[in-house]
Every structure is written in structure tokens, then in C-alpha cells.
C-alpha positions as CSV (number, residue, x, y, z in Angstrom):
1,M,-4.6,-34.6,15.0
2,D,-0.9,-33.9,14.5
3,D,1.0,-34.1,11.2
4,S,2.3,-37.6,11.8
5,A,-1.2,-38.9,12.4
6,R,-2.6,-37.1,9.4
7,C,0.2,-38.5,7.3
8,R,-0.5,-42.1,8.4
9,E,-4.1,-41.6,7.6
10,A,-3.4,-40.0,4.2
11,A,-0.8,-42.7,3.3
12,R,-3.5,-45.4,3.5
13,G,-5.1,-43.7,0.4
14,R,-1.6,-42.9,-1.0
15,R,-2.3,-39.2,-1.0
16,G,-1.2,-36.0,0.7
17,M,-2.7,-33.2,2.6
18,L,-3.4,-29.9,0.8
19,R,-4.5,-26.7,2.4
20,C,-5.0,-23.3,0.8
21,R,-3.3,-20.6,2.9
22,I,-3.5,-17.5,0.7
23,A,-5.6,-16.7,-2.4
24,T,-5.3,-13.2,-3.7
25,A,-4.7,-11.2,-6.9
26,G,-4.3,-14.2,-9.1
27,I,-1.8,-16.0,-6.8
28,T,-2.5,-18.9,-4.4
29,V,-0.3,-20.5,-1.8
30,Q,-1.0,-24.1,-0.9
31,D,0.4,-25.9,2.2
32,I,1.4,-29.4,1.1
33,L,2.1,-32.3,3.5
34,C,3.2,-35.2,1.3
35,C,2.4,-38.6,2.6
36,E,3.6,-40.7,-0.4
37,D,6.2,-43.2,0.9
38,S,7.6,-44.8,-2.2
39,T,11.4,-44.8,-2.4
40,G,11.2,-45.2,-6.2
41,F,9.8,-42.8,-8.7
42,I,6.0,-42.8,-9.1
43,G,4.0,-41.2,-11.8
44,P,4.3,-39.6,-14.2
45,G,1.9,-36.7,-13.7
46,R,1.5,-33.5,-15.5
47,A,1.8,-30.0,-14.1
48,D,-1.3,-27.9,-14.6
49,A,0.0,-24.4,-13.6
50,H,3.0,-22.1,-13.3
51,T,4.3,-22.8,-9.8
52,V,7.1,-21.9,-7.5
53,V,7.5,-24.6,-4.8
54,L,9.4,-23.9,-1.6
55,A,10.3,-26.8,0.7
56,R,9.9,-26.3,4.4
57,S,10.9,-29.7,5.9
58,G,12.1,-33.2,4.9
59,G,13.4,-34.0,1.5
60,Y,12.4,-35.8,-1.7
61,L,13.6,-36.5,-5.3
62,R,11.9,-34.7,-8.2
63,R,12.1,-35.5,-11.9
64,I,10.7,-32.6,-14.0
65,A,10.9,-32.5,-17.8
66,G,13.8,-35.0,-17.6
67,E,15.8,-33.0,-15.0
68,E,16.3,-34.9,-11.7
69,F,17.2,-33.3,-8.4
70,F,16.8,-33.5,-4.7
71,V,14.5,-31.0,-2.9
72,D,15.1,-29.9,0.7
73,P,14.4,-26.8,2.8
74,T,17.3,-24.9,1.3
75,G,15.2,-24.2,-1.8
76,G,12.6,-25.5,-4.2
77,Y,11.7,-25.9,-7.8
78,L,9.6,-24.5,-10.7
79,T,6.9,-26.1,-12.9
80,R,5.2,-25.0,-16.1
81,P,1.9,-26.3,-17.4
82,G,2.4,-29.6,-19.2
83,D,5.6,-30.5,-17.5
84,E,5.9,-34.2,-16.9
85,H,6.9,-34.9,-13.3
86,Q,7.7,-37.7,-10.9
87,V,8.5,-37.9,-7.2
88,A,10.4,-40.4,-5.0
89,H,10.9,-40.4,-1.2
90,P,14.2,-42.1,-0.3
91,A,14.2,-40.3,3.1
92,G,10.6,-41.3,3.8
93,P,7.2,-39.4,3.8
94,G,6.2,-36.4,5.7
95,D,7.9,-33.6,3.8
96,R,6.2,-30.2,3.7
97,S,6.2,-27.6,1.0
98,S,4.5,-24.4,-0.1
99,E,3.2,-24.3,-3.6
100,I,2.8,-20.8,-5.0
101,R,0.7,-20.6,-8.2
102,I,1.3,-17.5,-10.2
103,T,0.1,-16.0,-13.5
104,P,1.9,-16.9,-16.7
105,A,2.9,-13.3,-17.2
106,L,4.4,-13.0,-13.7
107,F,6.2,-16.3,-14.2
108,A,7.6,-15.3,-17.5
109,D,8.8,-12.0,-16.1
110,R,10.5,-13.4,-13.0
111,F,11.5,-17.0,-13.8
112,D,12.1,-17.3,-17.6
113,G,15.7,-16.1,-17.1
114,P,19.0,-17.4,-18.3
115,S,19.0,-20.4,-15.9
116,A,17.4,-23.5,-17.4
117,S,17.3,-25.5,-14.2
118,R,14.0,-26.1,-12.4
119,R,15.8,-26.5,-9.1
120,F,16.9,-23.4,-7.2
121,T,18.2,-22.5,-3.7
122,V,17.2,-19.5,-1.6
123,T,19.0,-17.6,1.2
124,G,18.1,-18.0,4.8
125,T,16.6,-14.5,4.8
126,V,14.2,-15.4,2.0
127,D,13.3,-18.7,3.7
128,L,12.4,-16.7,6.9
129,H,10.3,-14.3,4.9
130,H,8.5,-17.3,3.4
131,R,7.8,-18.8,6.9
132,T,6.7,-15.5,8.4
133,L,4.3,-14.9,5.5
134,L,2.6,-18.2,6.3
135,A,2.5,-17.2,10.0
136,A,0.9,-13.9,9.0
137,A,-1.7,-15.8,6.9
138,R,-2.5,-17.9,10.0
139,G,-2.9,-14.8,12.1
140,A,-4.8,-11.6,11.7
141,A,-2.9,-10.0,8.8
142,D,-5.2,-8.4,6.3
143,T,-5.4,-9.3,2.7
144,F,-3.6,-6.1,1.5
145,E,-0.6,-7.0,3.7
146,L,-0.5,-10.6,2.6
147,T,-0.7,-9.6,-1.1
148,D,2.1,-7.1,-0.8
149,R,4.3,-9.5,1.2
150,L,3.5,-12.3,-1.3
151,H,4.6,-10.3,-4.3
152,R,7.8,-9.3,-2.4
153,L,8.5,-13.0,-1.7
154,V,8.1,-13.9,-5.4
155,D,10.7,-11.2,-6.2
156,E,13.1,-12.4,-3.5
157,V,12.8,-16.0,-4.6
158,A,13.5,-15.1,-8.2
159,A,16.5,-12.9,-7.3
160,S,17.8,-15.5,-4.9
161,A,17.5,-18.2,-7.6
162,G,19.4,-16.0,-10.1
163,H,16.5,-15.7,-12.5
164,W,15.8,-12.0,-12.0
165,H,17.8,-9.0,-10.7
166,G,15.4,-6.2,-10.7
167,D,16.0,-2.7,-12.1
168,T,19.8,-2.4,-11.9
169,A,20.0,0.6,-14.3
170,V,16.7,2.4,-14.6
171,R,16.4,4.8,-17.5
172,P,15.5,8.4,-16.8
173,A,12.1,8.0,-18.5
174,T,11.4,4.9,-16.4
175,A,12.5,6.6,-13.2
176,R,10.1,9.5,-13.9
177,A,7.3,7.0,-14.6
178,H,8.0,5.2,-11.4
179,A,8.1,8.5,-9.4
180,R,4.8,9.5,-11.0
181,L,3.2,6.2,-10.1
182,V,4.3,6.6,-6.4
183,R,3.0,10.2,-6.3
184,D,-0.4,9.1,-7.8
185,T,-0.6,6.3,-5.2
186,C,0.2,8.6,-2.3
187,A,-2.3,11.1,-3.5
188,L,-5.1,8.6,-3.7
189,L,-4.3,7.1,-0.2
190,A,-4.3,10.6,1.2
191,T,-8.0,11.1,0.3
192,G,-8.9,9.2,3.5
193,A,-10.4,6.1,5.0
194,P,-12.3,4.8,1.9
195,A,-9.0,4.7,-0.2
196,L,-7.2,3.2,2.8
197,R,-9.7,0.3,2.7
198,L,-9.0,-0.6,-0.9
199,S,-7.4,-3.9,-1.7
200,L,-4.0,-3.9,-3.3
201,E,-5.6,-5.1,-6.6
202,D,-8.2,-2.2,-6.5
203,L,-5.5,0.4,-5.5
204,A,-3.3,-0.8,-8.3
205,R,-6.1,-0.7,-10.8
206,S,-7.0,2.9,-9.7
207,V,-3.4,4.1,-10.6
208,G,-3.1,2.1,-13.8
209,A,-0.7,-0.6,-12.6
210,S,-0.6,-4.3,-11.8
211,P,-0.4,-5.2,-8.1
212,H,3.0,-6.7,-8.5
213,H,4.4,-3.7,-10.3
214,L,3.0,-1.2,-7.9
215,S,4.3,-3.1,-4.9
216,R,7.8,-3.4,-6.3
217,V,8.1,0.1,-7.6
218,F,6.8,1.7,-4.4
219,R,9.5,-0.1,-2.4
220,A,12.2,0.7,-4.9
221,V,11.3,4.4,-5.0
222,T,10.5,5.0,-1.3
223,G,12.6,2.4,0.5
224,T,9.6,1.2,2.4
225,S,6.8,-1.3,1.7
226,L,3.4,-0.2,0.5
227,T,1.9,-2.1,3.4
228,H,4.0,-0.2,5.9
229,Y,3.2,3.2,4.3
230,R,-0.5,2.4,4.2
231,N,-0.6,1.2,7.8
232,D,1.2,4.4,8.8
233,L,-1.5,6.4,7.1
234,R,-4.2,4.4,8.7
235,I,-2.8,4.9,12.2
236,R,-2.4,8.6,11.5
237,G,-6.0,8.7,10.5
238,V,-7.0,7.0,13.8
239,L,-4.9,9.4,15.8
240,H,-6.5,12.4,14.1
241,A,-10.0,11.0,14.8
242,L,-9.1,10.5,18.5
243,E,-7.7,14.0,18.6
244,E,-11.0,15.3,17.1
245,G,-13.0,13.6,19.9
246,E,-13.9,10.2,18.5
247,H,-13.9,7.6,21.3
248,A,-15.2,4.4,19.7
249,L,-12.2,2.3,18.9
250,R,-14.2,-0.5,17.4
251,A,-15.8,1.9,15.0
252,L,-12.4,3.4,14.1
253,A,-11.0,-0.1,13.4
254,H,-13.9,-0.8,11.0
255,A,-13.6,2.6,9.3
256,Y,-9.9,2.2,8.5
257,G,-10.2,-1.4,7.4
258,F,-8.5,-3.2,10.3
259,A,-9.5,-6.8,10.9
260,D,-10.7,-6.0,14.4
261,Q,-9.9,-3.8,17.3
262,S,-7.1,-6.1,18.4
263,H,-5.5,-5.6,15.0
264,L,-5.7,-1.9,15.3
265,T,-4.1,-2.1,18.8
266,R,-1.2,-4.2,17.6
267,L,-0.4,-1.8,14.7
268,C,-0.9,1.3,16.9
269,R,1.6,-0.1,19.4
270,G,4.1,-0.9,16.6
271,H,3.8,2.6,15.0
272,T,3.5,4.8,18.1
273,G,4.6,2.7,21.1
274,H,1.2,3.0,22.7
275,A,-2.2,1.3,22.5
276,P,-5.1,3.3,21.1
277,S,-6.7,3.6,24.5
278,A,-3.5,5.1,25.9
279,V,-3.3,7.5,23.0
280,R,-6.9,8.5,23.6
281,R,-6.0,9.4,27.2
282,L,-3.0,11.4,26.1
283,L,-4.9,13.3,23.5
284,T,-7.8,14.2,25.9
285,E,-5.7,15.3,28.9
286,R,-6.1,18.9,29.8
287,A,-3.2,21.0,31.0
């Protein structure tokens, strides 16, 4: 059943379609297909969470805590628990959005900035990151990668919306603490496959940080994402095992926490230019 058919079916009950795409580390991402067709405001309702909503198609009017604005794919809006909200669809039903529910602490840190407006815009780059994150969630991306990318997206949305600008002038003591956090993380991941199988939440807990803080600091200090670094180490571990005579690619995929052998193959190609089977042949050739 396509979206238009789903929307017609849902509209009979004056409801929408809601599907959870990501649920990790206290953050959830819901895919919302709105099928309400009233051109006038309906409601009011009450927000029950701290949310960041990003529109992906269509457009609609929102009234939140007395502020009225139009939402379209150039941006989105924020809600806080208890906010009174209403919605109207002058352009018709069928709009699609992503609702990101985050913790109160993360919301306060990223979105309780100088701007009082609930409506925000995002750059085209941020919008593409949002859409590719959803594509990764539909595919074979592992939970660690999705969590890392989701935290990065929240930062990008906050910065694009003008609510947060990151560490523009890090004090020396803070810089040393950040460097130490990165060193501790690298040291833990270097211990081998068990550490490389940890979730982002467990990895952060092991080095005394929150997942969001660790993800952000690692990128700021090293210039690369924690996901990319971890994947690089996982691939290096597989290469070493192959060099040592291990031949079972499925077992290696499991040992290093890949979703399956196909996932290992895709990442190995991306990091080395060769599939694991080709690498195995290269490493077992005799002069």
C-alpha cells in the first residue's frame, strides 16, 4: 500500500500514520505521515515530550504556545512538555515529518538558546544528513552508527537553527579534558573485539561521559566521527585475523559486531577498496 492509499485509509479515522525508525540512548525518531485534512486549526492538544520535528514533504500550519507559523521541508519546529498546540492543513493532507524525541537535559543544552521562536530553518546539508540517517535506519547500519549520526544531526540542527554554536573558544583545562577523553576512548577500543562490540552508550559509560558528549568531543578533537574510527579499527582487526590465517568471514563478522557478512563486505570495500574475500586471497598469496 503506497502513502496516498495509507493516507486515505487513515483519514477515515482522522488520524495519521506513525512509525518508529530509531530508538537508542534515550532518543527516538518517529516517521509521521499526517492524514488530517482540515484547512482550519484543530485541537488543541498538549505536547508530552521535548521534541525536534523536521519536515520532509508537504506543508502545514502550526500554532504552538501562541506562536503561529508555516512548516515546510526547509525546517521544522520545537516542542516542550505541556505546550498547547494546534495544526491546520491549508495545502491538504499527506505531509511527512520526522519527530526526534530527546532528553530534557539535551534539549536544554542545545535548544534553550537566545532564540525564543519554536520555528527554525535548516541548511540543505543538514536536511540531506537527516534523510540519509533515515535511509541508514532502513538499511543495515548498526545501532552504534545510528546513535552517533543521530547525535551529530541534533547538533547540526541546533547550530543551523541558531540555538547553539558549539565550543568556539575552548579553555585550556577543557581542551585537556577533551584530549584525555579521546585518549581513554582510543585506549579502550584498542583492547580488541569485545570493546569494538560495545554500544555507544556502554562505551561512553566506560569512559565516564554521556553518548552525546563523547560523540561531539571525539569529532572536535580528531576531525573524524567516532563511528568512522571504530569501523576503521574493526576492519583492521579483520585484516589482522585474515593475515593470521582465519578464513571464516561469517565468524569474523560476528566477532567484530557487524550486522552480517554483507555489512562487513560493504565496510571493508569502503575502507580498503577490496572485499574481504579478495583481501584474504591477497594475504595468503605466496611469492
